[in-house]
C-alpha positions as CSV (number, residue, x, y, z in Angstrom):
1,M,21.0,-7.8,-29.3
2,S,20.6,-4.1,-28.7
3,N,23.5,-1.7,-28.0
4,P,23.4,-0.7,-24.2
5,F,24.2,2.9,-25.3
6,D,21.2,3.0,-27.6
7,P,18.9,5.9,-26.4
8,V,15.8,3.9,-27.3
9,T,16.9,1.0,-25.1
10,K,17.8,3.4,-22.3
11,L,14.4,5.1,-22.4
12,L,12.5,1.8,-22.6
13,N,14.4,0.4,-19.6
14,H,13.6,3.6,-17.7
15,D,9.9,3.2,-18.6
16,E,9.9,-0.4,-17.5
17,N,11.4,0.7,-14.1
18,R,8.8,3.4,-13.7
19,E,6.0,0.9,-14.5
20,D,7.4,-1.6,-12.0
21,A,7.6,1.2,-9.4
22,V,4.0,2.3,-9.8
23,R,2.8,-1.3,-9.7
24,N,4.7,-1.9,-6.5
25,L,3.2,1.3,-5.1
26,G,-0.3,0.2,-6.0
27,Q,0.2,-3.1,-4.3
28,A,1.6,-1.4,-1.2
29,M,-1.5,0.9,-1.1
30,I,-3.8,-2.1,-1.2
31,Q,-1.9,-3.7,1.7
32,L,-1.9,-0.5,3.6
33,E,-5.7,-0.2,3.3
34,A,-6.1,-3.7,4.7
35,V,-3.7,-3.2,7.6
36,V,-5.2,0.2,8.6
37,S,-8.7,-1.3,8.4
38,S,-7.6,-4.2,10.6
39,Y,-5.9,-1.9,13.1
40,K,-9.0,0.3,13.4
41,N,-11.2,-2.7,14.0
42,A,-8.9,-4.0,16.7
43,Y,-8.7,-0.5,18.3
44,K,-12.5,-0.3,18.4
45,A,-12.7,-3.7,20.0
46,A,-10.2,-2.7,22.7
47,I,-12.3,0.4,23.4
48,A,-15.4,-1.7,23.6
49,T,-13.8,-3.9,26.3
50,G,-13.2,-0.9,28.5
51,W,-9.9,0.5,27.5
52,T,-9.9,4.3,27.0
53,T,-8.3,6.1,24.1
54,R,-6.0,7.8,26.5
55,D,-4.9,4.4,28.1
56,L,-4.1,3.0,24.7
57,N,-2.3,6.1,23.4
58,V,-0.2,6.4,26.6
59,A,0.7,2.7,26.2
60,G,2.1,3.5,22.7
61,F,-0.7,2.4,20.4
62,F,-1.4,4.7,17.4
63,D,-4.4,6.9,17.7
64,V,-6.8,5.9,14.9
65,A,-7.4,9.6,14.2
66,K,-3.8,10.0,13.2
67,L,-3.7,7.0,10.8
68,P,-3.7,7.6,7.1
69,K,-7.2,8.2,5.6
70,V,-7.7,5.4,3.2
71,K,-10.9,4.6,1.4
72,K,-11.8,1.0,0.7
73,I,-10.3,0.1,-2.6
74,D,-11.0,-3.0,-4.6
75,A,-7.8,-4.9,-5.5
76,P,-7.5,-5.5,-9.2
77,P,-6.9,-9.1,-10.2
78,S,-3.3,-10.1,-9.8
79,S,-3.2,-10.7,-13.5
80,A,-3.9,-7.0,-14.1
81,L,-1.0,-6.0,-11.8
82,F,1.5,-8.3,-13.4
83,K,0.4,-8.7,-17.0
84,D,3.1,-9.6,-19.5
85,E,3.6,-7.1,-22.3
86,Q,3.2,-8.6,-25.7
């Protein structure tokens, strides 16, 4: 068992936390892209049925022009996101 005050252990734990954080961020980005895409499609459908952009925005819906610009990304296989270190 390693000493909790060992600087190597401390750095490795820090690295593990950083890796977890960036993996979580990547997963959130994939989810964000899907949600933004879905919202844009629903917004366009509402416009196609006769609602105006002004009506929707006044009602409180987000203007699609103000949404984050996300390009379509391919989600890596879940095994790549959560691979076990050997």
